[in-house]
VEXVEX-257063 format. One record per residue (C-alpha): residue in one letter; x negated, y negated, z. Coordinates in nm, 4 decimals, always signed. Example, Ala and Ser with C-alpha at 12.3 -4.5 7.8 and 13.67 -1.06 7.14 Angstrom:
residues 2
{atom A,{-1.2300,+0.4500,+0.7800}};
{atom S,{-1.3670,+0.1060,+0.7140}};
END
This chain:
residues 153
{atom M,{+0.0000,+0.0000,+0.0000}};
{atom F,{-0.1292,-0.3431,-0.0954}};
{atom Q,{-0.0250,-0.6748,+0.0559}};
{atom Q,{-0.1174,-1.0329,-0.0149}};
{atom T,{+0.0034,-1.3645,+0.1252}};
{atom L,{+0.0631,-1.6590,-0.1055}};
{atom T,{+0.0880,-2.0040,+0.0521}};
{atom T,{+0.3624,-2.2013,-0.1251}};
{atom P,{+0.5379,-2.5373,-0.0833}};
{atom C,{+0.8351,-2.3487,+0.0592}};
{atom G,{+0.6440,-2.1322,+0.3036}};
{atom P,{+0.4363,-1.8181,+0.2832}};
{atom L,{+0.5335,-1.5398,+0.0457}};
{atom I,{+0.4333,-1.1855,+0.1336}};
{atom I,{+0.3781,-0.9777,-0.1817}};
{atom S,{+0.3637,-0.6006,-0.1352}};
{atom A,{+0.2830,-0.3362,-0.3947}};
{atom G,{+0.2476,+0.0355,-0.4335}};
{atom N,{+0.0329,+0.1969,-0.6994}};
{atom R,{+0.2842,+0.1386,-0.9817}};
{atom G,{+0.4390,-0.1988,-0.9101}};
{atom I,{+0.5461,-0.4752,-0.6766}};
{atom T,{+0.7739,-0.3419,-0.4049}};
{atom S,{+0.8689,-0.6685,-0.2355}};
{atom V,{+0.8267,-1.0441,-0.2374}};
{atom T,{+0.9611,-1.2023,+0.0800}};
{atom F,{+0.9480,-1.5367,+0.2556}};
{atom A,{+0.7894,-1.4540,+0.5907}};
{atom E,{+0.4951,-1.5197,+0.8139}};
{atom P,{+0.2263,-1.2555,+0.7658}};
{atom E,{+0.2147,-0.9937,+1.0386}};
{atom H,{-0.0881,-0.8054,+0.9071}};
{atom D,{-0.4121,-0.8827,+0.7313}};
{atom D,{-0.4000,-0.8965,+0.3537}};
{atom H,{-0.5069,-0.5929,+0.1533}};
{atom P,{-0.4761,-0.7283,-0.2012}};
{atom G,{-0.4805,-0.5161,-0.5111}};
{atom E,{-0.4650,-0.5794,-0.8830}};
{atom L,{-0.0844,-0.5963,-0.8839}};
{atom T,{-0.0577,-0.8360,-0.5892}};
{atom R,{-0.3197,-1.0610,-0.7492}};
{atom Q,{-0.1241,-1.0618,-1.0769}};
{atom A,{+0.1979,-1.1415,-0.8899}};
{atom C,{+0.0243,-1.4263,-0.7049}};
{atom R,{-0.1009,-1.5725,-1.0347}};
{atom E,{+0.2443,-1.5560,-1.1931}};
{atom L,{+0.4210,-1.6894,-0.8835}};
{atom S,{+0.1686,-1.9743,-0.8557}};
{atom Q,{+0.2405,-2.0724,-1.2165}};
{atom Y,{+0.6135,-2.0655,-1.1445}};
{atom L,{+0.5727,-2.2733,-0.8272}};
{atom A,{+0.3668,-2.5256,-1.0254}};
{atom G,{+0.6844,-2.5887,-1.2260}};
{atom E,{+0.5991,-2.3790,-1.5299}};
{atom P,{+0.8614,-2.1478,-1.6789}};
{atom V,{+0.7123,-1.8012,-1.6362}};
{atom Q,{+0.8024,-1.4725,-1.7966}};
{atom F,{+0.7048,-1.2396,-1.5120}};
{atom T,{+0.5143,-0.9396,-1.6454}};
{atom V,{+0.3970,-0.7774,-1.3242}};
{atom P,{+0.5545,-0.4301,-1.3000}};
{atom L,{+0.8112,-0.3688,-1.0281}};
{atom E,{+0.8622,-0.0609,-0.8139}};
{atom V,{+1.1820,-0.1361,-0.6229}};
{atom T,{+1.4261,+0.1068,-0.4724}};
{atom G,{+1.7993,+0.0628,-0.4493}};
{atom T,{+2.1256,+0.2237,-0.5456}};
{atom P,{+2.2041,+0.2593,-0.9163}};
{atom F,{+2.4470,-0.0346,-0.8861}};
{atom Q,{+2.1881,-0.2529,-0.7124}};
{atom Q,{+1.9377,-0.1655,-0.9854}};
{atom R,{+2.1883,-0.2719,-1.2532}};
{atom V,{+2.2553,-0.6006,-1.0740}};
{atom W,{+1.8844,-0.6746,-1.0295}};
{atom Q,{+1.8247,-0.5994,-1.3979}};
{atom A,{+2.1078,-0.8383,-1.4900}};
{atom L,{+1.9517,-1.1095,-1.2723}};
{atom T,{+1.6311,-1.0917,-1.4754}};
{atom A,{+1.8343,-1.1938,-1.7824}};
{atom V,{+1.9300,-1.5307,-1.6297}};
{atom P,{+1.6951,-1.7808,-1.7967}};
{atom H,{+1.4723,-2.0267,-1.6139}};
{atom G,{+1.6639,-2.3485,-1.5476}};
{atom Q,{+2.0072,-2.1881,-1.5690}};
{atom T,{+2.2489,-2.0450,-1.3160}};
{atom R,{+2.5190,-1.7824,-1.3228}};
{atom T,{+2.7974,-1.7012,-1.0825}};
{atom Y,{+2.8512,-1.3751,-0.9011}};
{atom G,{+3.1611,-1.3278,-1.1166}};
{atom G,{+2.9562,-1.3913,-1.4282}};
{atom I,{+2.7113,-1.1177,-1.3317}};
{atom A,{+2.9999,-0.8804,-1.2534}};
{atom T,{+3.1428,-0.9511,-1.5991}};
{atom M,{+2.8003,-0.8902,-1.7569}};
{atom L,{+2.8109,-0.5480,-1.5923}};
{atom N,{+3.1576,-0.4818,-1.7401}};
{atom N,{+3.3020,-0.4740,-1.3899}};
{atom P,{+3.4652,-0.8160,-1.3352}};
{atom K,{+3.6264,-0.7114,-1.0067}};
{atom A,{+3.2898,-0.6276,-0.8495}};
{atom V,{+3.2140,-0.9864,-0.7461}};
{atom R,{+3.1585,-0.9013,-0.3784}};
{atom A,{+2.9511,-0.5944,-0.4635}};
{atom V,{+2.7357,-0.8114,-0.6909}};
{atom G,{+2.6937,-1.0567,-0.4036}};
{atom A,{+2.5895,-0.7773,-0.1684}};
{atom A,{+2.3396,-0.6368,-0.4201}};
{atom N,{+2.2073,-0.9866,-0.4865}};
{atom G,{+2.1469,-1.0275,-0.1131}};
{atom K,{+1.9510,-0.7003,-0.1014}};
{atom N,{+1.7107,-0.8045,-0.3788}};
{atom P,{+1.3668,-0.7105,-0.2445}};
{atom V,{+1.1695,-0.9159,-0.4977}};
{atom A,{+1.2419,-1.2864,-0.4443}};
{atom I,{+1.1748,-1.5251,-0.7331}};
{atom I,{+1.0525,-1.2533,-0.9747}};
{atom V,{+1.4072,-1.1139,-0.9758}};
{atom P,{+1.5753,-1.4557,-0.9696}};
{atom C,{+1.8613,-1.4056,-0.7249}};
{atom H,{+1.8241,-1.7756,-0.6376}};
{atom R,{+1.9880,-1.8580,-0.9750}};
{atom I,{+2.3197,-1.7037,-0.8689}};
{atom I,{+2.5686,-1.9514,-0.7239}};
{atom G,{+2.9299,-1.9627,-0.6164}};
{atom A,{+3.2091,-2.0161,-0.8686}};
{atom N,{+3.2610,-2.3656,-0.7209}};
{atom K,{+2.8975,-2.4609,-0.8072}};
{atom K,{+2.8019,-2.4396,-0.4412}};
{atom L,{+2.4910,-2.2777,-0.3079}};
{atom T,{+2.5710,-1.9574,-0.1283}};
{atom G,{+2.3598,-1.7274,+0.0854}};
{atom Y,{+1.9921,-1.6729,+0.0220}};
{atom A,{+1.7707,-1.4447,+0.2299}};
{atom G,{+1.4973,-1.7104,+0.2369}};
{atom G,{+1.7415,-1.9794,+0.3494}};
{atom L,{+1.9561,-2.2178,+0.1460}};
{atom W,{+1.6927,-2.4912,+0.1574}};
{atom R,{+1.4540,-2.2591,-0.0293}};
{atom K,{+1.7223,-2.1708,-0.2825}};
{atom Q,{+1.7810,-2.5402,-0.3423}};
{atom F,{+1.4044,-2.6011,-0.3676}};
{atom L,{+1.3646,-2.3271,-0.6303}};
{atom L,{+1.6624,-2.4483,-0.8334}};
{atom E,{+1.5403,-2.8076,-0.8235}};
{atom L,{+1.1958,-2.6840,-0.9299}};
{atom E,{+1.3697,-2.5440,-1.2372}};
{atom G,{+1.5466,-2.8746,-1.3008}};
{atom I,{+1.8865,-2.7808,-1.1588}};
{atom N,{+1.9978,-3.0734,-0.9434}};
{atom D,{+2.3775,-3.0821,-0.9691}};
{atom L,{+2.4699,-2.8296,-0.7020}};
{atom C,{+2.6046,-2.8916,-0.3550}};
{atom Q,{+2.5588,-2.7058,-0.0290}};
END
């Protein structure tokens, strides 16, 4: 297991990886010493570019576990372009399951790979910011970094 801390304007990010891909990116204070590897270094480079305001196509491989539905939701999130938002209902419709709005919200909240899988781009139908594991202020920060300024908390 590899781990690396990235200092960012919105607090430390802990990037963890196995041998095949990134397993998590979380906003947290480090509890252990870093043990970086090739994948965590690549993720740090890509995340640093993103946090510098550059649109980034993340290429670091992921190795995340979740239910088949969660995996489908997380894959759908990666299709939301930089600088755009979608609603939970919009993602449910993308998955051909328009009644699964709450399930999409729950899967979105379980996303283990912050920023790379852009769950921060998913908002409420009323254009309000809704829950974010890193805190709403971070969600707002990330959206504003992408040029999205017309949302309310």
